C-alpha positions as CSV (number, residue, x, y, z in Angstrom):
1,M,0.1,0.1,0.0
2,R,2.6,2.7,0.9
3,L,4.2,1.6,-2.5
4,Y,1.0,2.2,-4.7
5,S,0.7,5.2,-2.4
6,S,4.3,6.9,-3.3
7,L,3.5,6.0,-7.2
8,L,0.3,8.0,-7.0
9,L,2.0,11.1,-5.2
10,V,4.8,10.8,-8.2
11,L,2.0,10.8,-10.6
12,L,0.1,13.7,-9.0
13,L,3.3,15.9,-8.9
14,L,4.0,15.3,-12.7
15,L,0.7,16.6,-13.5
16,I,0.4,19.0,-11.3
17,N,3.9,20.6,-13.0
18,N,2.3,19.4,-16.6
19,V,-0.6,22.0,-15.8
20,A,1.5,24.9,-14.3
21,S,4.1,24.9,-17.0
22,R,2.4,24.7,-20.0
23,K,-1.4,25.7,-19.5
24,L,-1.5,28.4,-16.6
25,S,-0.5,31.9,-16.8
26,H,2.2,33.4,-14.1
27,F,-0.4,33.9,-11.3
28,K,-2.1,31.0,-11.9
29,R,1.2,28.8,-11.5
30,H,2.0,30.3,-8.7
31,F,-1.3,29.7,-7.1
32,I,-1.1,26.1,-7.8
33,R,2.3,25.6,-6.4
34,A,1.2,27.2,-3.1
35,F,-1.5,24.5,-2.8
36,W,0.6,22.1,-3.6
37,D,3.3,22.9,-0.9
38,K,-0.4,22.5,1.5
39,L,-1.4,19.4,-0.1
40,K,2.4,17.6,-0.4
41,D,2.4,18.2,3.1
42,K,-0.3,16.4,4.0
43,I,-0.1,13.8,1.9
44,K,3.7,12.9,3.0
45,D,2.3,12.9,6.4
46,A,0.3,10.1,5.1
47,T,2.9,7.6,4.5
48,T,3.9,8.1,8.2
49,G,0.8,7.5,9.5
50,K,-0.1,10.9,10.8
51,F,-2.8,11.8,8.2
52,S,-3.9,8.8,7.3
53,L,-6.0,8.2,3.6
54,D,-8.5,5.3,3.6
55,F,-8.1,4.5,-0.4
56,R,-10.2,1.0,0.2
57,Q,-13.3,3.2,0.7
58,F,-13.0,4.2,-3.2
59,D,-12.9,0.8,-4.3
60,K,-16.1,0.0,-3.6
61,E,-19.8,0.8,-5.0
62,A,-22.2,2.8,-2.0
63,M,-25.2,4.6,-1.6
64,L,-26.4,7.8,-0.6
65,L,-30.1,8.9,0.1
66,F,-31.3,12.1,0.5
67,P,-34.4,12.8,3.2
68,D,-37.4,13.6,0.6
69,I,-41.1,13.9,1.1
70,G,-44.0,12.2,1.3
71,F,-48.1,13.7,0.8
72,Q,-51.5,12.4,0.7
73,S,-53.3,12.3,-2.1
74,L,-55.5,15.6,-2.9
75,T,-57.6,13.5,-4.6
76,N,-57.4,9.9,-2.5
77,D,-56.9,9.7,0.9
78,S,-56.0,6.4,1.3
79,V,-53.1,6.9,-1.0
80,W,-50.1,8.4,-0.6
81,N,-47.0,9.8,-2.9
82,I,-43.5,9.0,-1.4
83,I,-40.5,10.4,-3.2
84,I,-37.3,8.6,-3.0
85,H,-34.0,10.4,-4.1
86,G,-30.4,9.0,-3.5
87,W,-26.8,8.9,-5.6
88,R,-25.1,5.4,-6.5
89,F,-21.5,5.6,-6.9
90,E,-18.2,4.1,-7.0
91,G,-14.2,5.1,-6.5
92,S,-12.5,5.6,-9.7
93,K,-11.6,2.3,-11.9
94,R,-8.2,4.1,-13.3
95,K,-5.1,3.3,-11.1
96,D,-4.3,7.1,-11.4
97,W,-7.3,8.3,-10.0
98,F,-6.0,10.1,-7.3
99,G,-3.5,12.1,-9.4
100,F,-6.1,12.8,-12.4
101,S,-9.0,14.1,-10.1
102,A,-6.7,16.4,-8.0
103,S,-5.0,17.9,-10.8
104,Q,-8.3,18.9,-12.2
105,W,-9.6,19.9,-9.0
106,I,-6.5,22.4,-8.4
107,E,-6.6,23.6,-12.2
108,R,-10.4,24.4,-11.1
109,I,-9.9,26.0,-7.9
110,A,-7.2,28.6,-9.6
111,K,-10.2,29.8,-11.7
112,Q,-11.7,30.5,-8.7
113,A,-9.0,33.0,-8.0
114,V,-9.1,36.8,-8.8
115,D,-5.9,38.3,-7.4
116,K,-3.1,37.6,-5.2
117,S,-4.6,39.3,-2.3
118,D,-7.6,36.8,-2.5
119,L,-4.8,33.9,-1.0
120,M,-5.4,35.1,2.4
121,Y,-8.9,33.5,2.1
122,L,-7.0,30.3,1.5
123,N,-4.9,30.6,4.2
124,G,-6.0,26.6,5.1
125,S,-5.7,23.5,4.4
126,I,-8.0,22.2,2.3
127,N,-10.5,20.1,4.1
128,R,-10.3,15.9,2.5
129,D,-13.4,15.1,3.8
130,R,-15.6,17.4,1.8
131,L,-13.9,16.7,-1.1
132,K,-13.8,13.1,-1.0
133,P,-17.4,12.6,-2.2
134,F,-16.5,14.7,-5.9
135,F,-13.6,12.2,-6.6
136,V,-16.1,9.1,-7.1
137,E,-17.6,8.3,-10.3
138,D,-21.6,8.1,-10.7
139,E,-22.5,5.0,-11.1
140,S,-25.3,5.1,-14.7
141,N,-27.7,2.3,-15.7
142,E,-27.5,0.9,-12.2
143,K,-30.6,-1.4,-10.5
144,I,-31.4,-0.4,-7.3
145,T,-34.1,-2.4,-5.1
146,I,-36.1,-0.3,-2.8
147,K,-38.3,-1.7,-0.1
148,I,-40.9,0.3,1.6
149,G,-43.7,-1.6,3.9
150,D,-45.0,-4.4,1.9
151,K,-44.1,-2.7,-1.4
152,T,-40.9,-4.0,-3.5
153,L,-39.8,-2.0,-6.7
154,L,-36.8,-1.4,-8.6
155,V,-35.2,1.8,-9.8
156,K,-32.3,2.4,-12.3
157,T,-29.7,5.4,-12.3
158,D,-29.5,7.6,-14.5
159,Q,-26.0,9.4,-16.2
160,Q,-25.2,11.4,-13.1
161,G,-25.9,8.2,-11.0
162,Q,-28.7,9.0,-9.4
163,F,-32.5,7.7,-8.7
164,Y,-35.6,10.0,-8.3
165,Q,-38.9,8.2,-8.2
166,E,-42.2,8.9,-7.3
167,I,-44.2,5.8,-5.7
168,Q,-48.0,4.9,-4.2
169,I,-48.3,3.8,-1.1
170,S,-51.4,2.8,0.4
171,N,-52.1,4.9,3.5
172,D,-53.1,1.8,5.6
173,V,-49.3,0.8,5.4
174,I,-48.2,4.2,5.9
175,Q,-50.1,4.0,9.6
176,Q,-48.2,0.9,10.0
177,L,-44.6,2.0,9.2
178,K,-45.7,5.0,11.4
179,Q,-46.8,3.0,14.3
180,Q,-44.0,0.3,13.4
181,Q,-41.6,3.0,13.6
182,Q,-42.0,5.5,16.0
183,Q,-40.4,8.4,14.0
184,G,-43.2,10.8,14.2
185,S,-43.9,12.1,11.1
186,S,-40.7,10.3,9.4
187,I,-40.7,6.8,8.4
188,T,-37.7,4.7,6.5
189,Y,-37.2,2.7,3.4
190,D,-34.9,0.7,2.1
191,A,-32.4,0.3,-0.7
192,I,-30.6,-2.4,-1.8
193,G,-27.3,-2.4,-5.1
194,D,-26.9,-5.4,-6.9
195,N,-23.6,-6.1,-4.8
196,K,-26.6,-6.5,-1.6
197,D,-25.2,-3.6,-0.1
198,E,-27.9,-1.6,1.9
199,A,-28.9,2.0,3.0
200,K,-32.0,3.4,4.5
201,G,-33.9,6.7,3.5
202,V,-36.2,8.9,5.6
203,I,-39.0,10.8,4.1
204,Q,-40.3,13.0,6.0
205,L,-44.0,12.8,5.6
206,I,-45.9,16.4,4.9
207,E,-48.8,16.1,7.8
208,P,-51.7,17.0,8.8
209,R,-53.1,18.6,5.5
210,Q,-53.5,22.3,7.0
211,G,-50.2,23.8,8.7
212,I,-47.5,25.9,8.0
213,T,-44.2,24.7,5.5
214,V,-41.3,26.8,6.0
215,I,-39.0,26.2,2.7
216,S,-35.4,28.1,3.3
217,D,-32.3,28.7,1.6
218,I,-29.3,27.2,3.0
219,D,-26.1,29.2,1.7
220,D,-26.0,32.9,3.4
221,T,-29.7,32.3,4.4
222,I,-28.6,30.0,7.8
223,K,-24.9,29.2,6.7
224,I,-22.3,31.8,6.0
225,S,-20.8,31.2,2.8
226,E,-19.9,34.5,1.2
227,V,-21.7,33.2,-2.1
228,L,-20.8,36.7,-4.0
229,D,-16.9,36.1,-3.7
230,K,-15.5,33.3,-5.5
231,V,-12.6,32.6,-3.3
232,R,-14.4,33.4,0.3
233,L,-17.3,30.6,-1.1
234,L,-14.1,28.3,-1.6
235,A,-12.8,28.7,1.7
236,N,-16.2,28.8,3.2
237,T,-17.0,25.5,1.4
238,F,-13.7,23.4,1.3
239,I,-11.3,24.7,4.3
240,H,-13.5,26.7,7.2
241,P,-15.7,24.7,9.6
242,F,-18.8,25.7,8.7
243,K,-20.3,28.7,10.7
244,A,-24.5,29.5,11.1
245,V,-26.2,32.9,10.9
246,P,-26.1,34.1,14.1
247,G,-29.7,34.1,15.5
248,M,-31.3,31.6,12.6
249,A,-31.2,28.6,14.3
250,E,-33.3,29.9,17.1
251,L,-35.5,31.6,15.2
252,Y,-36.7,28.6,13.7
253,Q,-36.5,26.6,16.6
254,K,-39.2,29.5,17.5
255,W,-41.2,28.9,14.5
256,R,-41.4,25.1,15.1
257,L,-42.8,25.9,18.6
258,N,-45.0,28.6,18.1
259,N,-47.0,27.6,14.9
260,N,-49.4,24.6,14.8
261,N,-47.9,21.9,12.3
262,C,-44.7,23.2,11.3
263,T,-42.3,21.7,9.3
264,F,-39.1,22.3,7.6
265,H,-37.5,21.7,4.0
266,Y,-33.6,22.9,2.9
267,L,-33.8,23.8,-0.8
268,S,-30.1,25.0,-1.9
269,G,-28.7,25.1,-5.4
270,M,-25.1,23.8,-3.7
271,P,-23.7,20.4,-4.8
272,D,-25.3,17.6,-3.4
273,Q,-22.5,15.9,-2.8
274,L,-21.5,18.2,0.4
275,Y,-25.1,16.7,1.3
276,T,-23.7,14.5,4.8
277,L,-21.6,17.5,5.9
278,T,-24.8,19.8,5.5
279,H,-27.0,17.5,7.4
280,E,-24.3,17.5,10.3
281,F,-24.2,21.5,10.1
282,I,-28.1,21.6,10.4
283,S,-27.9,19.1,13.3
284,D,-25.0,20.0,15.3
285,N,-26.1,23.9,15.2
286,N,-30.0,22.5,16.6
287,F,-31.7,23.8,13.2
288,P,-35.0,21.6,12.7
289,D,-34.5,18.5,11.2
290,G,-36.1,17.8,7.4
291,S,-35.8,17.3,3.8
292,F,-32.8,18.2,1.3
293,H,-33.2,19.1,-1.6
294,M,-29.8,20.1,-3.6
295,R,-28.0,19.7,-6.8
296,H,-25.6,17.2,-8.4
297,F,-22.2,18.3,-9.7
298,G,-20.7,17.1,-12.4
299,W,-17.1,18.1,-13.8
300,A,-18.8,19.9,-17.2
301,A,-19.6,22.6,-14.6
302,S,-16.4,25.3,-14.8
303,S,-16.7,25.8,-11.2
304,I,-18.7,25.6,-7.8
305,F,-19.4,29.6,-8.0
306,S,-20.7,29.2,-11.7
307,F,-22.4,25.8,-10.7
308,L,-24.3,27.5,-7.7
309,H,-25.5,30.8,-9.8
310,S,-26.5,29.3,-13.0
311,Q,-29.8,28.9,-14.3
312,S,-30.1,25.5,-13.8
313,T,-30.2,26.7,-9.9
314,F,-33.3,29.0,-10.8
315,I,-34.9,25.9,-12.6
316,H,-33.7,23.5,-9.8
317,K,-36.1,25.8,-6.7
318,T,-38.8,26.9,-8.8
319,S,-39.5,23.2,-9.9
320,H,-39.1,21.7,-6.5
321,L,-41.3,24.5,-5.1
322,H,-43.8,23.9,-7.9
323,V,-44.0,20.3,-6.6
324,F,-44.5,21.2,-2.7
325,L,-47.0,23.6,-3.8
326,A,-49.0,21.7,-6.6
327,N,-49.3,18.3,-4.0
328,T,-50.3,20.0,-0.8
329,V,-52.7,22.3,0.8
330,R,-50.6,23.9,3.4
331,D,-49.4,27.5,3.8
332,Y,-45.6,28.3,2.9
333,V,-43.1,30.7,4.4
334,L,-40.0,31.2,1.6
335,V,-36.8,31.9,3.3
336,G,-33.3,33.1,1.2
337,D,-31.1,35.6,0.9
338,S,-30.0,38.3,-1.8
339,G,-26.5,36.6,-3.0
340,E,-28.8,34.5,-5.5
341,K,-31.9,34.8,-7.0
342,D,-34.3,34.2,-4.4
343,P,-36.4,37.1,-4.5
344,E,-37.0,36.7,-7.9
345,I,-37.4,33.1,-7.6
346,Y,-39.5,33.4,-4.5
347,A,-41.5,36.3,-6.4
348,T,-42.0,33.9,-9.4
349,V,-43.7,31.0,-7.4
350,T,-45.7,33.9,-5.5
351,K,-47.5,35.2,-8.4
352,Q,-48.3,31.5,-9.4
353,Y,-49.6,30.7,-6.0
354,P,-50.8,34.0,-4.7
355,E,-52.9,32.7,-1.8
356,R,-50.9,30.0,-0.7
357,I,-47.9,31.7,0.3
358,R,-48.1,33.3,3.6
359,A,-44.5,35.4,3.4
360,I,-41.0,35.9,2.0
361,F,-38.3,36.2,4.0
362,I,-35.3,37.8,2.2
363,R,-31.8,38.3,4.0
364,A,-30.0,41.5,2.5
365,I,-25.9,40.3,2.8
366,K,-24.9,43.2,0.7
367,G,-25.5,46.0,3.0
368,E,-28.7,46.9,0.7
369,S,-31.1,49.2,1.7
370,F,-34.6,47.5,2.5
371,D,-36.3,49.6,-0.4
372,D,-33.3,49.0,-2.8
373,Q,-34.7,48.8,-6.7
374,R,-33.9,45.2,-7.1
375,F,-36.2,43.9,-4.5
376,L,-39.3,46.7,-5.6
377,T,-38.9,45.2,-9.2
378,A,-39.0,41.7,-7.8
379,F,-42.0,41.9,-5.6
380,E,-43.8,44.6,-7.9
381,G,-47.4,43.4,-7.4
382,I,-47.2,41.4,-4.7
383,P,-48.4,43.1,-1.6
384,K,-46.1,44.6,0.7
385,E,-47.3,43.3,3.6
386,K,-46.7,40.0,2.1
387,W,-42.7,40.0,2.1
388,Q,-39.8,41.1,4.0
389,I,-35.8,42.3,3.7
390,F,-34.1,41.5,6.9
391,N,-30.4,41.4,8.3
392,D,-31.3,40.5,11.7
393,P,-33.2,37.2,12.5
394,Q,-35.1,39.6,15.3
395,Q,-36.7,41.7,13.2
396,L,-38.8,38.6,11.7
397,P,-42.1,37.4,13.7
398,L,-41.9,34.5,15.9
399,D,-46.0,34.1,14.9
400,L,-46.4,33.1,11.2
401,S,-50.0,34.0,11.1
402,R,-48.9,37.3,11.4
403,S,-48.1,39.0,7.9
404,P,-44.7,40.3,8.1
405,G,-45.8,43.8,7.7
406,A,-46.8,43.5,11.6
407,A,-43.4,42.4,12.9
408,S,-40.6,45.6,14.0
409,G,-37.3,45.4,15.3
């Protein structure tokens, strides 16, 4: 194993030198070499046992199941529609996977930099646990057996190794599962791969029919990511510990306690490769648990920054909001920030479902005034009492039955 690791290190060094010398500008070469110096020290420690890299986990297939939702049919009380969503992946079959992927990743990191002054924000070691999910191969056209209650079915993964399936389950079976599993308004299911590996998924049942559903963005809404700055985004995503926006967890917990039948769902444009760490962030910072709806990052994207700010994020968020609104009769509270397109996305959906959106709350992260023209344009035609811009969670109401305009400082 030590010989194998050494060979990988040589390949990595040769590839980085090749990229640095032939393809990149002087600044980018400087940036890559500075990053390599940090990476080299970490990998060197691996050969002495100080910083272990376990290559075995990349040699087998595995599954990641994302918590999703289930809703009772609007036309038939005896039927529930359950959405299952998972990702099938495997370590690269190429013997030089580590050298190839690291070189590719470093080149993409270089694209994030703007000038030398930005290097200060990368003054730290890349968190290898956050990189691991990006170094695996999506397993397409794989058969996955799903078992939920008395129902068994086969699903297939798409080109990104993902499966997304809506399953109909009788209300009797749902109630039996709730009684057996005793997890409140959540139930679990089993997913079995073709090599008999198993994973357990969670479904959050949106019940009862009447209630309030909070749809929350993650980055710069509840987690400090600084999505408007390429290098800060990179550092906050892959280097620094995740940090919560002060006061947001406390606000969400108060909403959960002060409003009947209040559920939470996290809708983000960030890569679902970061789901596990994001879920840990939610739990560690005492945010209410809920379902997660993220996007899958592929190497066709030029960078995390462009991935997050692409039109596909707009489509991703809009389409998921439609799923919630079209399949339930609940009232919705939408929480986001001004760093991405949340004002425009939420306004678009509100104009389509004016009676269903109870409130929109947008965190201003660029120092904008609350009557900034962008907000006035986005929310044109939507009653002012339905939306509110804030920079401190204490500015928001605890009783979500009140209009945003009724809250003050």
